[in-house]
C-alpha positions, 0 to 999 in steps of 0.5 A: 500500500501507500506508505503516506496512507499507512503511515497515518494509519499507524500513528494514528493508532498509535496507542492501540496498536503498540498495546497489540505487538506488544502482545504479539511479542509476548506470545510469538516469545512466548512459544519460542520459549517453549520450542528452543525447551522443546517443551511439546506439552506446553505447545500443544496446550498453547496450540489446542488454546488455540484452536478453541478460541478460532474456533469459536469464532464466526463462521466467515471471521477467520482469517483462511476461510474453513481453515 
């Protein structure tokens, strides 16, 4: 997209975007630690919770359709 447009969008929503990125960073760190420590049980629980959240989304609201 247009860099000028996206600069405005990001700047205008700065607080919400920072919060969302901090949350995402936390999740990535959590998964990284599971993989580094090869904690298969924690990884399995994480994936089960993610699937349960995704399954609760209304039909048509997932990013990849019926994945």
